[in-house]
C-alpha positions as CSV (number, residue, x, y, z in Angstrom):
1,X,0.0,0.0,0.0
2,X,1.4,3.4,-1.0
3,X,1.6,6.4,1.4
4,X,-1.3,8.0,-0.4
5,X,-3.4,4.9,-0.2
6,X,-2.6,4.8,3.5
7,X,-3.8,8.4,3.8
8,X,-7.1,7.6,2.1
9,X,-7.6,4.6,4.4
10,X,-6.7,6.5,7.6
11,X,-8.2,9.9,6.8
12,X,-11.2,10.1,9.2
13,X,-10.5,12.8,11.8
14,X,-10.0,11.7,15.3
15,X,-8.9,8.1,14.5
16,X,-6.1,6.9,16.8
17,X,-3.4,5.2,14.8
18,X,-0.1,3.6,15.8
19,X,2.8,6.0,15.4
20,X,4.2,4.5,12.3
21,X,0.8,4.3,10.6
22,X,0.1,8.0,11.5
23,X,3.5,9.0,10.1
24,X,2.8,7.2,6.9
25,X,-0.6,8.9,6.7
26,X,0.9,12.3,7.2
27,X,3.5,11.6,4.6
28,X,0.8,10.6,2.1
29,X,-1.1,13.8,2.8
30,X,2.0,15.9,2.5
31,X,2.9,14.3,-0.8
32,X,-0.5,15.1,-2.3
33,X,-0.2,18.8,-1.2
34,X,3.4,19.2,-2.3
35,X,2.8,17.6,-5.7
36,X,-0.3,19.8,-6.3
37,X,1.0,23.1,-4.9
38,X,4.8,22.9,-4.8
39,X,6.8,23.4,-1.6
40,X,6.5,27.2,-1.3
41,X,2.7,27.4,-1.8
42,X,2.0,24.5,0.5
43,X,1.1,25.2,4.1
44,X,1.1,23.0,7.2
45,X,-2.5,23.9,7.6
46,X,-3.3,22.4,4.2
47,X,-1.4,19.2,5.0
48,X,-3.1,18.8,8.4
49,X,-6.5,19.3,6.8
50,X,-5.7,16.9,4.0
51,X,-4.7,14.3,6.6
52,X,-7.7,14.9,8.8
53,X,-5.6,15.8,11.9
54,X,-4.9,18.9,14.0
55,X,-1.8,20.9,13.4
56,X,-0.4,19.8,16.9
57,X,-0.6,16.2,15.8
58,X,1.3,17.0,12.6
59,X,4.0,18.9,14.5
60,X,4.4,15.9,16.9
61,X,5.7,13.9,14.0
62,X,7.4,16.6,11.9
63,X,8.8,19.8,13.4
64,X,8.3,21.8,10.2
65,X,7.5,21.8,6.5
66,X,11.0,21.2,5.4
67,X,11.3,18.1,7.6
68,X,8.2,16.7,5.9
69,X,9.6,17.4,2.5
70,X,12.9,15.8,3.2
71,X,11.3,12.7,4.6
72,X,9.3,12.3,1.4
73,X,12.5,12.9,-0.7
74,X,14.3,10.2,1.3
75,X,11.5,7.8,0.7
76,X,11.1,8.5,-3.0
77,X,14.8,8.8,-3.9
78,X,15.4,5.4,-2.4
79,X,12.5,4.0,-4.4
80,X,14.1,4.9,-7.7
81,X,17.5,3.8,-6.7
82,X,16.1,0.4,-5.7
83,X,14.1,0.2,-8.9
84,X,17.2,0.8,-11.1
85,X,19.2,-1.7,-9.1
86,X,16.5,-4.3,-9.4
87,X,16.2,-3.7,-13.2
88,X,20.0,-4.2,-13.6
89,X,19.9,-7.4,-11.6
90,X,16.8,-8.8,-13.3
91,X,18.8,-10.4,-16.2
92,X,22.3,-11.0,-17.6
93,X,21.2,-10.1,-21.1
94,X,22.5,-6.5,-21.6
95,X,20.0,-5.4,-24.1
96,X,17.2,-6.5,-21.7
97,X,19.1,-4.8,-18.9
98,X,18.9,-1.5,-20.9
99,X,15.2,-2.0,-21.5
100,X,14.5,-2.9,-17.8
101,X,16.4,0.2,-16.7
102,X,14.5,2.5,-19.1
103,X,11.2,1.0,-18.0
104,X,12.1,1.6,-14.3
105,X,12.3,5.3,-15.0
106,X,9.0,5.3,-16.9
107,X,7.3,3.4,-14.1
108,X,8.6,5.9,-11.6
109,X,7.3,8.9,-13.4
110,X,4.0,7.2,-14.2
111,X,3.2,6.5,-10.6
112,X,-0.2,8.0,-9.7
113,X,1.2,9.8,-6.7
114,X,3.5,12.1,-8.8
115,X,6.4,11.7,-6.3
116,X,8.9,12.1,-9.2
117,X,7.9,15.8,-9.3
118,X,9.3,16.3,-5.8
119,X,12.6,14.7,-6.9
120,X,13.1,16.0,-10.4
121,X,10.8,19.1,-10.6
122,X,11.2,20.5,-7.1
123,X,10.8,24.3,-6.5
124,X,13.3,24.0,-3.6
125,X,16.5,22.9,-5.3
126,X,18.3,25.9,-3.9
127,X,17.9,24.3,-0.4
128,X,21.2,22.4,0.2
129,X,19.5,19.5,1.9
130,X,17.2,19.0,-1.1
131,X,20.0,19.4,-3.6
132,X,22.0,16.8,-1.7
133,X,19.2,14.3,-2.0
134,X,18.5,15.0,-5.7
135,X,22.2,14.7,-6.5
136,X,22.3,11.4,-4.5
137,X,19.5,9.7,-6.5
138,X,21.1,10.8,-9.8
139,X,24.6,9.7,-8.7
140,X,23.6,6.4,-7.1
141,X,21.5,5.4,-10.1
142,X,24.5,6.2,-12.3
143,X,26.8,4.3,-10.1
144,X,24.6,1.2,-10.4
145,X,24.7,1.4,-14.2
146,X,28.4,2.2,-14.1
147,X,29.1,-1.0,-12.2
148,X,27.6,-3.1,-15.1
149,X,29.3,-1.1,-17.9
150,X,32.8,-1.2,-16.2
151,X,32.5,-4.9,-15.6
152,X,31.4,-5.8,-19.1
153,X,33.5,-3.4,-21.2
154,X,36.7,-3.1,-19.3
155,X,36.5,0.7,-19.6
156,X,37.9,2.8,-16.8
157,X,35.6,3.8,-13.9
158,X,35.6,7.4,-15.0
159,X,34.7,6.4,-18.6
160,X,32.0,4.0,-17.5
161,X,30.5,6.7,-15.2
162,X,30.2,9.1,-18.0
163,X,28.3,6.6,-20.1
164,X,26.2,5.6,-17.1
165,X,25.3,9.3,-16.4
166,X,24.3,9.6,-20.0
167,X,22.0,6.6,-19.9
168,X,20.4,7.6,-16.6
169,X,19.9,11.2,-17.8
170,X,18.4,10.0,-21.1
171,X,16.0,7.8,-19.3
172,X,14.9,10.4,-16.8
173,X,14.5,13.3,-19.2
174,X,12.7,11.2,-21.9
175,X,10.4,9.5,-19.3
176,X,9.3,12.9,-18.0
177,X,8.9,14.3,-21.5
178,X,6.7,11.3,-22.4
179,X,4.5,11.8,-19.3
180,X,4.1,15.6,-20.0
181,X,3.1,14.8,-23.6
182,X,0.0,13.0,-22.1
183,X,1.4,9.6,-23.0
184,X,0.4,9.8,-26.6
185,X,2.8,6.9,-27.3
186,X,2.0,3.8,-25.3
187,X,4.4,3.1,-22.5
188,X,5.7,-0.2,-23.9
189,X,6.3,1.4,-27.3
190,X,8.0,4.4,-25.7
191,X,10.3,2.2,-23.7
192,X,11.1,0.1,-26.7
193,X,12.0,3.3,-28.8
194,X,14.3,4.6,-26.0
195,X,15.8,1.1,-25.6
196,X,16.7,1.0,-29.3
197,X,18.3,4.4,-29.2
198,X,20.3,3.6,-26.0
199,X,21.3,0.1,-27.1
200,X,22.6,1.3,-30.5
201,X,25.0,3.5,-28.6
202,X,26.1,1.3,-25.7
203,X,26.4,-1.8,-27.8
204,X,29.2,-0.1,-29.7
205,X,31.5,-0.7,-26.8
206,X,32.7,-4.3,-27.1
207,X,32.3,-6.7,-24.2
208,X,35.4,-7.4,-22.2
209,X,36.7,-11.0,-22.4
210,X,33.2,-12.5,-23.2
211,X,31.1,-13.3,-26.2
212,X,28.4,-10.8,-27.2
213,X,25.1,-11.4,-25.3
């Protein structure tokens, strides 16, 4: 169950919930408000109202608006990092690895909760703590891709990281562009198109000490 689904299930005012369940409920409500309004326009009053709790209850769990936002970023940055790692580990066929990785980004931006907007379209990137988290998700996804490239091609770590950053950036930007175009191209077709583009590039680097696969 997602944080937003937990919010919907737990929204009636006055319901006593275990601390963890209440925290998840508040995070779900905050996500809805931040995605809809942006950080600067969102108010703690709006989040408390959305969650169906009093402001004192909200402040018991999160001392301020930035604390809420950072907690959401931690959650959703880690979600993408894990999705990319899982995609890379899902097969030893490198073309399918590329496809699975591209699809992980598309699935991330397509999630109904819109959490990717907090990560990649934040109006708070001048805040160092936010910038740190956004940089972390970009770097850790690239590191995961880099590990595979370096192992399979024998390229240096620095060279592999450049290629990995290119693949990750391509996936992220195109997935967001696809979503903002109202998904006029079906997701499977869009992923396949992007996979073909990426594979034609990365396949030009010979495998190191193994047969092509």
